C-alpha positions as CSV (number, residue, x, y, z in Angstrom):
1,M,-69.4,-169.2,-258.7
2,P,-72.6,-168.5,-256.7
3,R,-73.9,-165.0,-256.4
4,A,-73.5,-163.4,-252.9
5,V,-76.8,-162.0,-251.7
6,D,-76.3,-161.7,-248.0
7,G,-72.6,-160.9,-247.6
8,T,-71.0,-158.6,-245.1
9,K,-70.3,-155.8,-247.6
10,H,-74.0,-155.8,-248.6
11,K,-75.1,-155.6,-245.0
12,D,-72.5,-153.0,-244.1
13,R,-73.6,-150.8,-246.9
14,R,-77.3,-151.0,-245.9
15,K,-76.4,-150.6,-242.2
16,K,-74.4,-147.4,-242.9
17,I,-77.4,-145.9,-244.7
18,L,-79.9,-146.9,-242.0
19,E,-77.7,-145.6,-239.2
20,L,-77.6,-142.2,-241.0
21,A,-81.4,-142.3,-241.3
22,K,-81.9,-143.0,-237.6
23,G,-84.7,-140.8,-236.3
24,Y,-86.4,-140.3,-239.7
25,Y,-90.1,-140.7,-239.9
26,G,-91.8,-143.9,-241.1
27,R,-90.1,-146.1,-243.8
28,R,-87.4,-143.5,-244.2
29,S,-85.7,-144.9,-241.1
30,T,-86.3,-148.7,-241.8
31,N,-86.5,-149.3,-245.5
32,N,-83.2,-149.1,-247.3
33,R,-84.5,-148.0,-250.7
34,V,-86.4,-145.1,-249.1
35,A,-83.8,-144.3,-246.5
36,K,-81.1,-144.0,-249.2
37,D,-83.1,-141.2,-250.9
38,A,-83.8,-139.5,-247.6
39,V,-80.2,-139.5,-246.6
40,A,-79.1,-138.2,-249.9
41,K,-81.6,-135.3,-249.6
42,A,-80.5,-134.6,-246.1
43,G,-77.0,-134.4,-247.3
44,Q,-78.0,-131.8,-249.9
45,Y,-79.8,-129.8,-247.2
46,A,-76.8,-130.0,-244.9
47,Y,-74.4,-128.9,-247.6
48,R,-76.7,-125.9,-248.5
49,G,-77.1,-125.1,-244.8
50,R,-73.4,-124.8,-244.2
51,K,-73.3,-122.1,-246.8
52,E,-76.4,-120.4,-245.5
53,R,-75.1,-120.3,-241.9
54,K,-72.3,-118.0,-243.0
55,R,-74.8,-115.6,-244.6
56,D,-77.1,-115.7,-241.7
57,F,-74.4,-114.9,-239.2
58,R,-73.2,-112.0,-241.3
59,K,-76.7,-110.6,-241.5
60,L,-77.0,-110.9,-237.7
61,W,-73.7,-109.1,-237.1
62,I,-74.7,-106.3,-239.5
63,A,-78.1,-105.9,-237.8
64,R,-76.5,-105.7,-234.3
65,I,-73.9,-103.2,-235.5
66,N,-76.6,-101.1,-237.2
67,A,-78.7,-101.0,-234.0
68,A,-75.7,-100.0,-231.9
69,V,-74.6,-97.3,-234.3
70,H,-78.1,-95.9,-234.6
71,A,-77.9,-95.2,-230.8
72,E,-74.8,-93.1,-231.6
73,G,-76.5,-91.1,-234.4
74,L,-75.1,-92.8,-237.5
75,N,-76.4,-95.6,-239.7
76,Y,-74.5,-98.7,-240.7
77,S,-73.3,-97.6,-244.1
78,Q,-72.0,-94.3,-242.8
79,F,-70.3,-96.1,-240.0
80,M,-68.6,-98.6,-242.3
81,H,-67.5,-95.8,-244.7
82,G,-66.0,-93.9,-241.7
83,M,-64.2,-97.1,-240.6
84,K,-62.6,-97.2,-244.0
85,L,-61.7,-93.5,-243.9
86,A,-60.2,-93.9,-240.5
87,N,-58.2,-97.0,-241.6
88,I,-59.7,-99.2,-238.9
89,E,-59.9,-102.8,-239.9
90,I,-62.1,-104.8,-237.6
91,N,-64.3,-107.6,-238.9
92,R,-68.1,-107.5,-238.4
93,K,-68.1,-110.3,-235.9
94,A,-65.7,-108.5,-233.6
95,L,-67.6,-105.2,-234.0
96,S,-70.9,-106.9,-233.2
97,N,-69.4,-108.5,-230.1
98,M,-67.9,-105.2,-229.0
99,A,-71.2,-103.4,-229.4
100,I,-72.9,-105.9,-227.1
101,E,-70.1,-106.6,-224.5
102,D,-68.0,-103.4,-224.4
103,K,-70.2,-100.4,-225.1
104,A,-67.6,-97.9,-223.9
105,A,-65.0,-99.1,-226.4
106,F,-67.6,-99.2,-229.1
107,S,-68.6,-95.6,-228.4
108,A,-65.0,-94.6,-228.5
109,L,-64.7,-96.3,-231.9
110,V,-67.8,-94.5,-233.2
111,A,-66.3,-91.2,-232.0
112,Q,-63.2,-91.9,-234.0
113,V,-65.3,-92.7,-237.1
114,K,-67.3,-89.5,-236.7
115,V,-64.0,-87.5,-236.7
116,A,-62.9,-89.3,-239.8
117,L,-66.2,-88.6,-241.5
118,E,-65.9,-84.8,-240.7
119,N,-62.5,-84.5,-242.3
Protein backbone atom coordinates (compact mmCIF):
# COMPACT_ATOMS: atom_id res chain seq x y z
CA MET A 1 0.00 0.00 0.00
CA PRO A 2 1.50 3.36 -1.00
CA ARG A 3 2.28 5.98 1.60
CA ALA A 4 -0.07 9.01 1.55
CA VAL A 5 1.95 12.22 1.43
CA ASP A 6 -0.57 14.82 0.26
CA GLY A 7 -3.88 13.56 1.60
CA THR A 8 -6.70 15.72 2.92
CA LYS A 9 -6.05 14.90 6.58
CA HIS A 10 -2.46 16.06 6.16
CA LYS A 11 -3.58 19.29 4.46
CA ASP A 12 -6.34 19.92 6.99
CA ARG A 13 -3.95 19.56 9.90
CA ARG A 14 -1.48 22.04 8.36
CA LYS A 15 -4.26 24.40 7.32
CA LYS A 16 -5.64 24.49 10.86
CA ILE A 17 -2.24 25.48 12.27
CA LEU A 18 -1.62 28.11 9.60
CA GLU A 19 -5.06 29.66 10.12
CA LEU A 20 -4.33 29.96 13.83
CA ALA A 21 -1.00 31.59 12.96
CA LYS A 22 -2.56 34.14 10.62
CA GLY A 23 -1.10 37.58 11.29
CA TYR A 24 2.11 36.30 12.85
CA TYR A 25 5.40 37.82 11.68
CA GLY A 26 7.63 36.19 9.05
CA ARG A 27 7.83 32.41 8.73
CA ARG A 28 5.67 32.02 11.81
CA SER A 29 2.64 32.64 9.59
CA THR A 30 3.68 30.62 6.51
CA ASN A 31 5.95 27.76 7.53
CA ASN A 32 4.13 24.90 9.24
CA ARG A 33 7.06 23.79 11.38
CA VAL A 34 7.66 27.28 12.79
CA ALA A 35 3.94 28.14 12.97
CA LYS A 36 3.23 25.04 15.03
CA ASP A 37 5.66 26.22 17.74
CA ALA A 38 4.34 29.79 17.57
CA VAL A 39 0.73 28.64 17.95
CA ALA A 40 1.65 26.38 20.88
CA LYS A 41 3.44 29.26 22.63
CA ALA A 42 0.52 31.60 21.92
CA GLY A 43 -1.77 29.04 23.53
CA GLN A 44 0.39 29.05 26.65
CA TYR A 45 0.27 32.84 26.80
CA ALA A 46 -3.50 32.80 26.30
CA TYR A 47 -3.99 30.23 29.07
CA ARG A 48 -1.81 32.23 31.45
CA GLY A 49 -3.52 35.45 30.41
CA ARG A 50 -6.96 34.13 31.31
CA LYS A 51 -5.71 33.59 34.87
CA GLU A 52 -3.92 36.96 35.02
CA ARG A 53 -6.99 38.86 33.83
CA LYS A 54 -8.87 37.78 36.96
CA ARG A 55 -6.02 39.04 39.16
CA ASP A 56 -5.72 42.29 37.25
CA PHE A 57 -9.41 43.11 37.56
CA ARG A 58 -9.38 42.38 41.28
CA LYS A 59 -6.39 44.75 41.68
CA LEU A 60 -8.24 47.42 39.73
CA TRP A 61 -11.40 47.10 41.83
CA ILE A 62 -9.38 47.30 45.06
CA ALA A 63 -7.53 50.40 43.84
CA ARG A 64 -10.82 52.10 42.93
CA ILE A 65 -12.44 51.21 46.26
CA ASN A 66 -9.36 52.42 48.13
CA ALA A 67 -9.41 55.76 46.29
CA ALA A 68 -13.13 56.26 46.97
CA VAL A 69 -12.80 55.27 50.64
CA HIS A 70 -9.81 57.58 51.16
CA ALA A 71 -12.06 60.51 50.22
CA GLU A 72 -14.35 59.42 53.08
CA GLY A 73 -11.52 59.28 55.63
CA LEU A 74 -10.85 55.54 55.79
CA ASN A 75 -8.44 53.20 54.09
CA TYR A 76 -9.25 50.00 52.21
CA SER A 77 -8.41 47.54 54.96
CA GLN A 78 -10.42 49.45 57.60
CA PHE A 79 -13.33 49.67 55.19
CA MET A 80 -13.34 45.93 54.42
CA HIS A 81 -13.02 45.11 58.14
CA GLY A 82 -15.99 47.40 58.85
CA MET A 83 -17.99 45.72 56.08
CA LYS A 84 -17.42 42.38 57.78
CA LEU A 85 -18.43 43.80 61.18
CA ALA A 86 -21.58 45.34 59.69
CA ASN A 87 -22.45 42.02 58.02
CA ILE A 88 -22.52 43.64 54.57
CA GLU A 89 -21.59 41.23 51.81
CA ILE A 90 -20.99 43.04 48.52
CA ASN A 91 -18.29 41.87 46.14
CA ARG A 92 -15.44 44.14 45.12
CA LYS A 93 -16.66 44.50 41.55
CA ALA A 94 -20.02 45.85 42.72
CA LEU A 95 -18.36 48.11 45.31
CA SER A 96 -16.02 49.53 42.68
CA ASN A 97 -18.92 50.16 40.32
CA MET A 98 -20.93 51.80 43.10
CA ALA A 99 -18.01 54.07 44.03
CA ILE A 100 -17.82 55.31 40.44
CA GLU A 101 -21.48 55.49 39.40
CA ASP A 102 -23.47 56.07 42.61
CA LYS A 103 -21.40 58.17 44.99
CA ALA A 104 -24.36 58.92 47.29
CA ALA A 105 -25.08 55.23 47.90
CA PHE A 106 -21.38 54.55 48.42
CA SER A 107 -21.16 57.37 50.98
CA ALA A 108 -24.16 55.92 52.82
CA LEU A 109 -22.43 52.53 52.84
CA VAL A 110 -19.24 54.08 54.23
CA ALA A 111 -21.29 55.79 56.95
CA GLN A 112 -22.75 52.40 57.92
CA VAL A 113 -19.26 50.92 58.04
CA LYS A 114 -17.98 53.76 60.25
CA VAL A 115 -20.81 53.13 62.72
CA ALA A 116 -19.92 49.40 62.77
CA LEU A 117 -16.26 50.24 63.39
CA GLU A 118 -17.11 52.53 66.35
CA ASN A 119 -19.15 49.85 68.13
